[in-house]
N, C-alpha and C positions, 0 to 999 in steps of 0.2 A: 562252470568255470571253477565256483571255489568250493572246496571239500565242506561238508555238511557240518564238519566240527568247527570251522571257519568261519563259514554264514551264520551259527551260533553265536560264535564268539561274536561277532561284529555285529549282530542283531543287540545282543545284550548292550555293547557297550553304544550305538547308537539309540538305546535309548535310556540308556545310562544319560547321554549330552542331553537329552531333551528336557531334565530337570528345569521346572518354572523358574524364574526369577528369585520370586519371595521368598520359593525353597533354598536354590541356590544362596540369597541374601543369610535368608535365618541360620544355614549351617556354616558361612565364611570363618575361617579360623581351624577349622580341625578335616584332617583326611585328605581328601581329593576335593573340600566341596569350592575351594578357590577355582579350583579350575569348569567346574560348572558354571561359576560366577564369570568368568572370562569367556565361556564358548556364548553365553545367554546374554551378554550384554556389548555385544561388536556392533559396529557401527554397518558390518553385512551381517544378515540373520541366518541361524543355524536351520537349515530346510530338510525335507526328507531326502534320500538318496534318490530314490527314483522320480518325483513326481515335482519337487522341490523348483523354484523359481526363485532370481531376484536372491540369491542366498548362497551357502557356499554347506558342503556335505562333506564327510569322507571314504572315500573311495575303500573297497578292501584291498591290499596288495597284489592280492591273485590277478587281479585285472590290468596290471604289471609285467611287462617281461624284461628280466632283467639276466646279465650272466650268471651262467648256472658254475656249477665245481668243474666242468670239464670244458668252459667257456675255451681256454689258452689253445686246448688241442683239436676240440670240433666244431667251437664255434657256437654252442647251444646255449640256450634261452631257456631259463623255468619264470614259471611266477614267481614274485617276489616273495608272498605268504606275510607275515605279521608285520607290522610296521615297528622299528623299536622303539620309537616315542609316542608320546600319543597326542592327540588335537589339542590342542589351548583356545583355540578362536581364530577369528580375522577380522583386520581391519581395511576398509574400502576409506581411504584420506582423499584429501583435494588438500591445497593448498596454492598461496602467494609464489613459495618457492620450493624447492626442494625441499624432500622431507628428508632427515641424514641422521640415522644413530638413535631411532623410537626410542629402544628401549632404555634411553640415559633421560628420555624426560621425563619430569616429574609427572606431568598428565599422563603417563601412560597407564593404563586400566588393567592389563596383563600381569606388569613388575608390580604395582599397587594390590591387587589380589593377593598374588603371592607373598609378597613382603609382608602384608596383613596377617597372612595363613600362617607365618613364623615358620614355614616350615626352609630348613638349611640346607637340605639334601637335592631340593629339586633343580633341575638345570632346564635352560629354555635355549632353544634353538629357533630364533626370526628370520625370516627369508621375506625382503622387504623388496619388490619389484616395481623399482620405481620407472614411473609412463610420463613421456614427456609433453607438454602441451601448453596451449595458449594459459591453462593450469596446470601447475603438477599435479600429479596423482600417483597413491604408492596404496600397492594391496601390497599387507602384510599378514604372512601366515606365520604362529605361532605354533610351536612344537614344545613339548616337556616330558622328561625323565621319566619311567615309570616307577609307581614307587617300591613295586617290587623287585625293579631288573633296573639299575644304575646301569651307566654308561661304563664298561668294562673299562680296564687300565689296557689292556690288551687289545681291544678291540681297534680296527680301523677309523671306527667313530670317534675314538678316545684321540689318536694321531691327529685325523683332522682337526678339531676341539682348540688343540693344544702347537699344532706343528704351527709353520711359517705361513704368511700370505701365499707365496708360491708353490708352497704344497697344497694349500687349499686351492687354489686356482687352477691346479692343474688334475683335480681328481673332483672337485666340486660341479656332479652332473641333475640332468631334469631328464626326465623322461614324461612324453606327454602323449594323453591322446585327446582326439575331438569325437566326443561323445554324441553331440547332435550339433549341425548347423550347418548354411548353405553349400553349395559344391564348391563355388570358389575358392571358402577358405580351407574345405578339406583339400584341397586341390593345391593348396598354397602350402601350407602349413605340414600338409600328410597326417593321415590318418592316425600313425604312430609313428615317433620319432623319440632320440636320445642325442643331446647335445651336452658338450662339457662348457656348462656357460662361466666357467671359472675363464676358459680361454675365448670362448666366442664374444663375451660382454666385459667391462669394465667392472668389476667384482667390488667392493672395498669390506673389508671385517672388521668388525668392532670387540673386542673379549672383555668382558667384565667378569666380576668375581664369579659368578653362577650365568651367566647366559654367552652366547655368543650370535653377533646380528652379522647378516649377508646382504649388504646394499647393492641390488643389480643394476643396475644403471641401463637402463633399453636403449638409450636416445645414443650411444659410445656407439653403437652399429647401424647403419644407414640401412642397411638387409633389415636387422631387428624392426627400424623404424617404421619402414615401410609395411612391412609385415603385420604390426601393430597396428597400426591405421586404417589397415586392408580390414582387418578382425574388427578393430572397433565401430566401424561402419555399420556394422550387423551385428553387436556384442548383444543385443536385447535376445538373439535368435541360436544364440553360440554357447553350448556345456563341454567345457574342458577339463578333463585330468591332469592332474598334474603330480607326478611322483618327486622326492630331493632323496637323493646317496649320494656314497661317496664312492667313486669309478675303483671296483678290484682290478689293479694290474698284474698282479702276481697270485699263482696258484694259493696262494698259503693265506689270499684276502679275498679269497672265493667261497661258497656264492655272493651274488653282493645282494645286499639290503636296505629297502629304504626306510631312513631315520622318518619320514611322513609325509603324507600326499592328502591333496585337496581336490576335492571337486568344485568349479564353480560354474553357477548354474542361472545363465541368463541373466549375466550382471547387467544393471542400471545404471548408465554414468550418474547420473542426478542422484542416487541414493547415496556417493559420499559423502562422508563426515566435513565441513571443515575444520582444520587446525590452523593456527596461526605457524607460519615456518622458523621463525626468531622465537628461541626461549633456549634457557641457560641450559647446558647439558655437560656444565666440566664435572660436575661431580654424580657419583653413582652411589646409589645406598645400598648397603650389606643388607643380608636376609638372616643375618642372626644377632643382627644389633639396629636399632636404631641409629647411629651413629652414620660416618659418610666415610666414603673412602673415595682416595683417588681412582679415575678413569684405569683402565690395564686394555688398552686398544694396541693392538701388534699393527 
């Protein structure tokens, strides 16, 4: 399904991500070592793409079909190709209340690792899927800009990062695929589907000096909540791929590109790490210095 070149590149990337915690900690502060630390110290462990369970992995972009260059004329979709950003870890959290704007929390490990690296050019996008229930859960997926390929000022992703909330909600899209799971889940969710999350669910956008966080309130839709309840009932038997992108709606915005993708492998609800819901987030530390700057929420 993937070209040899893409497979080789993905395999090299996957092996790189498997750096041991001790190695990552020893190298923190230089190059991409902060990302190794962020990947290996998450509350949900990084596992093998094909054999892992109760963890996450990075599926190749070519496993997803997205709008191709001729989509508007022929409705043709193509393999997505490489991600625009690199994976930078996953957190599976639980709390007594809904967790909003996690990147602004002083205990956020990804932002702390990035801050310690003193990298002033790295940009983070975090997708915070907020799961309602007796206890609130959040699955937080982190993606970072590539060291040799920053987000271009003429790109659709740049427009999304710096656009209005209305623009973001009209373009924020997920493509997902049930890789493994019971028949009832595949029938209800569909083996492969695409959805404008910004229109289907309430999404809240937090724009900081070097990040964009998208909080997705799954409880804002009765249908989504019902499907989620069904999926959670057999979550340890489900493996799902999720790709995130900005929808291309004009010819010059095609082909579509994923900015990130994640595979959740047979996750256990009990593996979530408990964090306090009430914590001061009124200040955001910038990356370029040790001082403070005001939040820049749009």
